[in-house]
N, C-alpha and C positions, 0 to 999 in steps of 0.2 A: 504493500499499499504506499510505503514511503516513496517508492520510485514513482508511482503514478501521481503522488502529491507533488513531487519535485517537477515532474513533467507539466502538471497543470499550472504551477506557479511560473514556469518558464514561458507560458503563453502570455503574450504582452497584454491581451484583453482582460484575462483573469488577474494578472498582476496588477494592472491599472484599476480594476474594480476593487481589488483588495486594498490598495493604497487609498482609494476614494473613501471606502468605508471607514478604514482606520483614521484617516484625516477628519472625517465628519464626527466620528466618535470622540476623537481628541478635542475637537472644537466644542462639542457639547459638554464634555467634562470640565474644560478649562474656561468656559464662557465667562463665569464671574471674574476671572483674572485677566483675560485677554481681550474682552469686548472693549471697544474704545469709549463707550458711553453706557449709562444706565438705560436699559430698553424702554423703561417707562417715563423717562424724562422728556418733557416737551420744551424744546429750546425756543427762546425768544426770537432767535435769528434762524430758526429751522424752517421757516416759510418765507416766501416772497412777499413783496409789498402788497401783492394782489390776494395773498392767502393761499398760494399754491405751494405744493411740495417742492423742495429743492432738487435739482437734477444731481446725478452722481458727479463727484469731484470735490476737491478742496477739503474742508473739515469733515464732511460726510461722504465717505468714499462711494457708497451705493445710494447716496441721496437720503431724503427724509420722506416720511409718510404724511398722510393728510393732517396729523396733529403735530407735526414738527419733530417727530421722534426719529432717532438714527436708525435707518433700515438694516444696516449691517449688524448692529448690536441685537436687533430684534430677531434677525435670522439666526444669529448664533444661539440665542436663548430658545428660540423656536425649535432648533435642532434637538435640544434637550427634551422638549415635550413630545416631538414627533418619534424620536427613538425610544423614549421611555414607554410610550403607549405601544409602539410596535413591538418591543421586546416583551413587555408584560402581557399584552393581549395575545400575541402569538404563543407565548409560553403556556398561558391558561388554555388556549384552544388546543395545543398539542397535548396537554395534560388530560383534558376532557376526552378528546378524540382517542387517545391511547387507552385510557381506562375503559371506555365503552367498547372500543374495538377489541381489546383483548378479552373482556367479559363475554362479548357475543361469539368471538372466534373460538374460545376455549370451551365455553359452556355448551354452545350449540342449542338445538331444540327450540323450546318455547322462549328461552332467554334471548337467543339469537334473533328469533322472529320478531319479538317485541322491540328490541333495540334497533333492528334494521328498518322496521316499519316507522319508528320514531325518527330515525335518520332520514328516511325518504320523506317524511312529513316536513322536516326542517328544510330539506333540499328544495321542496316545492315552492318555498317562498323565496322571491328574490332577495339576495342578501342585503342590498342597499335599502330596500323598502322595509325589511324586518329591522334593520339597524335604526332607521328613521323612526319606526314606531316605538322601539324600545327606548331610544334616546328621548322621545317626546314624553314618555311615561315617567321616566326618572329625571331628577334634576341634574342637568349635565355638569360633570366635573371631570377632572383628568382620570380619576379611577373609575368612574361610572362609564365614561366613553371606552376605556380599555376593556371593561367587563362586557359592555355591549357588543364590541367588535369580536371578542372571544366567543361569545354565545352564537354568533352567526358564522364563525369560521371553523368550528371543530368538525363539521360533518365530513369534510373531505379526508381529514386525518383518520377519522373513525373507519371510513370505507376501506382505506388502504390497509390500516392495521388489522381490520377484521379479516381480510382476504389472506394476509400473510399469516396471522395467528391460526386460522382454520387450516391452512396447508401444513404448517408446522405440527399441529396437533395430530395430524394423520401420518406424519413422516415416520420412517422406520426407527430412527434413533430415539424419538420420543416414546414409541412403542416399547423399545428396549428398556428405557429407563423406567417406564411404568411397570414393565414385567419384573424388574428388580425390587419393586416395592416402594418406589418413590411416591410420596404423597403429592397432592396437587399444588400446594404452595411452592414446593421444591421444584416441581416440573415447570411451573409457571415462571417463577422469578430467577431460577438458575439456568434453565435450558431454553425457554422460549423468549423471554423479554430481551436478553442480551442479543438475540438475533434481530430484534426490532429497533435497536438503538441506531443503526445507520439510517433507517427510514425516518425515525424521529429527528435526527439531526438535519437531514435534507429538508424535511418540512419545516423545522424550526428556522432554517435559513431563508427558504423560498417564501415562507409565509410572512416574513417581516415586511417585504415589499407590499404585499397585499394589505396588511394592517396599516402601514403608513399611508397608502393611497386612500383607504377607507376613512381613516381619521381625518385626512385633508378634505375629503369629500363632505364628511359630516361638519367639520368646521366651516367649510365654504357655504354650506347650507344654513349655518347659524345655529346648529344644534350640537356643536362639538364642545371643545374646551372653552370656557368662558373667559372673556377679558377680565383683568389685564394680563393673564397668562398668554404669552405669545406662542403661536403655533403657525406653521407655514400655511396651512389652509385658512387659519383665521386671518392672517395678514392679507391673503387674497380677498377674502370676504369683506374685510373692512375697506379695502382700497379699490374694489372693482368699479366704482363709479368714476374713478380717475383713469380708467384704462386707456383712453385716447389722449388725455392731457399729460399723464405721467406713467407711461407704460412700464417703466422700470419697477414700479410697485407690484405688478403682476408678473413680470417676466422673471425677476430674481427668485422669488419664492417657488414659482412654478418650475423653474430650472432645477432648483434644489430638490424638489420632490421627484422629478423625473430622474435626476442623476442617482439619487439614493435608491429609488425602486429598481432602476436598471442595474445598478451595481450589485444589489443583493440578489437579483434574479441570475446574474452571471455567476456569482459565487455559489449559488445553490445548484445550478446546473453542473459547475465544476466539481462540487462536492459529491453530487450524485455519481458522476463519472468515476471519481476516486473510490467511492465506497461500493459502487456496483457497476463495474466496467461493462456488463452486459447491456446496460442502458445507453452506453456511449453513442452519440449521434442520433438518437431517436427523438430528442427534443427539438 
């Protein structure tokens, strides 16, 4: 596997994506110390005489927003919000999907039927509409948004984990372990779950891009993380009316969302190739 990992990292696209992810994570972690300004500070000289946002350049490298706040600082702190929700929400989704998928795949019978039908029911609802409905029910906050996103994203993980667990349960080495008298907890946690870890890692990486995009969508629709907490989707939502007069207010956060999502997708595909070379080139 080390050979495949080194080969993947020698790919300039994969290496570039890894560097971008590391860079954005570093910026998010160090934002309080490296951000040029307080993201909530409204500068007296942050607007033109006509009350318009300042263009990029000078004191404000990426310009200012409609309230005269430094856009670069808000993007740095917004990276913390987007990444935190992406990691937390996707972690919860992978956890729920793995738990239900393993339970259905190993138990089989009525248990598998009930869990699979519930999964089908959840998949029947469009994820965005379901997320909007749940976000409208609960008072939006960072943790509520993460929970809402997790509740609509676990179904795909559950389906994949269920299929793999069901196949492993019928495999010869599991039958051999069972014939030696191993109880079900030992079979499950010692012999089955370790085989699922590569799939969980791949989904944990690929899913971050999905959760970041969904968080940005909810924030853009006004039902995501509430101000004054900055988020990339929230910045676009606040500044959308200035799209023609100050396009940088939409372009920079939109580009950040696109680059982060694309980078995690590239890393997820590379990780899948490393952990499961039979899938190479199928995506």
